[in-house]
LOTORZA-974847 format. One record per residue (C-alpha): residue number from 1; z, x, y. Coordinates in steps of 0.02 Angstrom, whole numbers, plus 50000, padded with zeros to 5 digits. Example, Ala and Ser with C-alpha at 12.3 -4.5 7.8 and 13.67 -1.06 7.14 Angstrom:
BEGIN
    i      w      u      v
    1  50390  50615  49775
    2  50357  50684  49947
! end
This chain:
BEGIN
    i      w      u      v
    1  50000  50000  50000
    2  49955  50062  50173
    3  50100  50072  50297
    4  50114  50068  50485
    5  50245  50176  50570
    6  50356  50080  50691
    7  50418  50155  50855
    8  50580  50212  50773
    9  50490  50301  50630
   10  50517  50163  50502
   11  50376  50132  50378
   12  50319  49951  50362
   13  50188  49885  50240
   14  50034  49828  50334
   15  50013  49679  50217
   16  50154  49562  50169
   17  50193  49388  50108
   18  50253  49248  50223
   19  50353  49097  50168
   20  50331  48983  50319
   21  50308  48801  50267
   22  50373  48824  50090
   23  50528  48714  50108
   24  50551  48677  49923
   25  50675  48811  49868
   26  50618  48827  49688
   27  50435  48835  49739
   28  50476  48966  49870
   29  50579  49069  49746
   30  50437  49067  49619
   31  50310  49112  49754
   32  50411  49264  49807
   33  50432  49320  49627
   34  50243  49303  49603
   35  50217  49401  49764
   36  50328  49541  49698
   37  50232  49542  49534
   38  50067  49551  49629
   39  50128  49703  49726
   40  50191  49636  49891
   41  50348  49720  49957
   42  50355  49647  50133
   43  50427  49470  50134
   44  50437  49372  50297
   45  50558  49226  50316
   46  50665  49152  50455
   47  50823  49051  50481
   48  50716  48906  50543
   49  50611  48903  50383
   50  50759  48843  50282
   51  50715  48952  50132
   52  50813  49115  50153
   53  50917  49064  50000
   54  50758  49053  49894
   55  50700  49224  49954
   56  50872  49294  49914
   57  50869  49221  49739
   58  50700  49302  49708
   59  50764  49470  49772
   60  50915  49457  49657
   61  50807  49415  49505
   62  50684  49555  49540
   63  50704  49726  49462
   64  50626  49808  49616
   65  50742  49931  49703
   66  50807  49866  49869
   67  50745  50017  49964
   68  50567  49978  49906
   69  50573  49805  49987
   70  50546  49764  50170
   71  50635  49602  50214
   72  50607  49515  50380
   73  50702  49366  50449
   74  50724  49288  50621
   75  50859  49213  50732
   76  50821  49041  50802
   77  50842  48983  50983
   78  50995  48874  50953
   79  51082  49020  50867
   80  51045  49152  50998
   81  51154  49226  51133
   82  51268  49368  51082
   83  51393  49277  50971
   84  51263  49159  50901
   85  51151  49303  50849
   86  51294  49393  50764
   87  51334  49234  50667
   88  51151  49205  50624
   89  51138  49383  50556
   90  51290  49358  50444
   91  51221  49194  50380
   92  51052  49273  50344
   93  51118  49422  50245
   94  51228  49302  50146
   95  51082  49188  50102
   96  50965  49334  50069
   97  51101  49419  49963
   98  51066  49588  50042
   99  51174  49717  50130
  100  51051  49748  50271
  101  50892  49676  50346
  102  50739  49785  50369
  103  50671  49689  50519
  104  50764  49560  50623
  105  50661  49463  50749
  106  50702  49350  50896
  107  50597  49200  50844
  108  50557  49129  51016
  109  50565  49192  51197
  110  50685  49053  51247
  111  50871  49024  51265
  112  50991  49167  51297
  113  50862  49302  51262
  114  50965  49443  51337
  115  51126  49401  51247
  116  51026  49391  51086
  117  50943  49559  51114
  118  51109  49644  51155
  119  51177  49583  50988
  120  51021  49641  50897
  121  51035  49812  50979
  122  51217  49824  50924
  123  51173  49774  50745
  124  51035  49904  50744
  125  51150  50041  50811
  126  51277  49996  50677
  127  51145  50022  50542
  128  51146  49840  50486
  129  50963  49819  50532
  130  50825  49949  50510
  131  50718  49883  50653
  132  50724  49744  50783
  133  50584  49649  50866
  134  50524  49486  50939
  135  50404  49345  50901
  136  50294  49239  51014
  137  50329  49343  51170
  138  50192  49344  51302
  139  50163  49514  51385
  140  50259  49468  51543
  141  50413  49414  51444
  142  50402  49567  51332
  143  50389  49694  51472
  144  50537  49610  51559
  145  50640  49632  51400
  146  50584  49813  51384
  147  50624  49859  51564
  148  50800  49787  51561
  149  50859  49847  51390
  150  50891  50007  51295
  151  50784  49979  51140
  152  50599  49936  51143
  153  50555  49801  51015
  154  50471  49875  50862
  155  50367  49718  50828
  156  50293  49569  50919
  157  50241  49439  50791
  158  50113  49326  50872
  159  49971  49208  50827
  160  49823  49319  50783
  161  49665  49266  50691
  162  49476  49264  50720
  163  49488  49123  50848
  164  49635  49202  50943
  165  49609  49388  50926
  166  49736  49448  51055
  167  49625  49595  51107
  168  49704  49624  51278
  169  49880  49590  51214
  170  49851  49710  51069
  171  49808  49849  51190
  172  49961  49806  51296
  173  50072  49818  51142
  174  49996  49985  51092
  175  50026  50052  51268
  176  50210  50003  51252
  177  50231  50065  51072
  178  50255  49890  51000
  179  50171  49848  50834
  180  50072  49686  50829
  181  50107  49575  50678
  182  49998  49423  50646
  183  50063  49252  50602
  184  49937  49120  50551
  185  49801  49246  50502
  186  49695  49103  50432
  187  49730  48987  50581
  188  49799  48867  50449
  189  49620  48818  50411
  190  49581  48757  50587
  191  49403  48757  50655
  192  49342  48750  50475
  193  49378  48936  50461
  194  49352  48941  50272
  195  49172  48884  50295
  196  49131  48990  50447
  197  48951  49054  50431
  198  48984  49224  50509
  199  49135  49260  50400
  200  49047  49191  50245
  201  48895  49303  50272
  202  49006  49456  50287
  203  49101  49403  50132
  204  48942  49384  50030
  205  48887  49561  50076
  206  49050  49634  50012
  207  49073  49507  49870
  208  49235  49452  49952
  209  49306  49285  50008
  210  49324  49232  50189
  211  49513  49255  50173
  212  49488  49434  50114
  213  49368  49469  50258
  214  49496  49405  50385
  215  49637  49509  50312
  216  49528  49663  50304
  217  49479  49635  50487
  218  49664  49631  50535
  219  49706  49785  50431
  220  49564  49884  50510
  221  49635  49838  50680
  222  49803  49910  50622
  223  49883  49737  50631
  224  50016  49686  50505
  225  49972  49524  50415
  226  50084  49406  50317
  227  49974  49273  50234
  228  50058  49130  50142
  229  50005  49042  49983
  230  50095  48970  49833
  231  49940  48993  49725
  232  49958  49154  49624
  233  49770  49182  49610
  234  49749  49171  49799
  235  49900  49283  49819
  236  49814  49415  49713
  237  49651  49386  49805
  238  49737  49415  49973
  239  49811  49576  49907
  240  49642  49643  49849
  241  49575  49700  50018
  242  49590  49889  50012
  243  49429  49925  49917
  244  49303  49886  50054
  245  49278  49916  50239
  246  49196  49815  50377
  247  49059  49899  50478
  248  49055  49911  50668
  249  48920  49776  50669
  250  49028  49661  50563
  251  49178  49690  50675
  252  49072  49644  50827
  253  49012  49487  50740
  254  49191  49433  50708
  255  49235  49475  50888
  256  49110  49342  50943
  257  49222  49208  50865
  258  49364  49239  50987
  259  49409  49083  51088
  260  49548  49176  51181
  261  49670  49031  51163
  262  49796  48965  51039
  263  49735  48856  50897
  264  49907  48776  50892
  265  50003  48757  51056
  266  50045  48844  51217
  267  50215  48930  51218
  268  50218  48905  51406
  269  50200  48715  51394
  270  50366  48640  51456
  271  50355  48499  51330
  272  50339  48622  51186
  273  50477  48734  51255
  274  50593  48583  51263
  275  50547  48528  51087
  276  50577  48701  51015
  277  50743  48716  51105
  278  50805  48552  51035
  279  50742  48577  50857
  280  50879  48568  50727
  281  50883  48700  50590
  282  50873  48661  50405
  283  51045  48698  50332
  284  50976  48785  50175
! end
């Protein structure tokens, strides 16, 4: 597995397995076990997904050494602030059944962001977390956090796929030593992505699926990807992307698909900010 090197020197697999929208705990547990068997070592979950327990059960059942795994989870808005973040961390390691977290992310740029980041910095300095980062931060919010705090986030996990390529933001993150990690690499099927003619043509040339072309495109851009599926065959398919390379012409063709806007929602929309801030967490 290819790794990226985070700004604190930590190695992180460039391809992982995400468990967003797998609320059924047994299904999630089996999916993570299948991911481990396939070869994935990076697992991405969050307090708000309600399935940290399932991920923890899979980790416990696996014979893989803990130091070979890279476990990510996230603190939710209603749990942030200094004390809330400390409590959220303790709940997460209990559910995950681990002694430390490899990557701890602030899930949204809302609420008591600065209290949350101070707690995350303290947990990092205490060695309870290997790296800390953020998710869904726009460049202006991210640079504000960087300027006013001691530790630069290692990761910004943001929507990144062929229709929202984040080209300018990617360069901004590189300039500030922050690794881009993609959520929603397949845009959750929006815009009929799995029948896109440009992606399909590229796939036929390499004898690969559209999903494999998308993941290869992200990997070649040095972007971490965490695709989700509960289908073991698709899981294996997503993992099999290191035996081909996209040409400059193919990369330019994919670039033409960029709509430069979210396929989901605007994180600066007051209605969405209010909804996210009032969302209740699953107790699992």
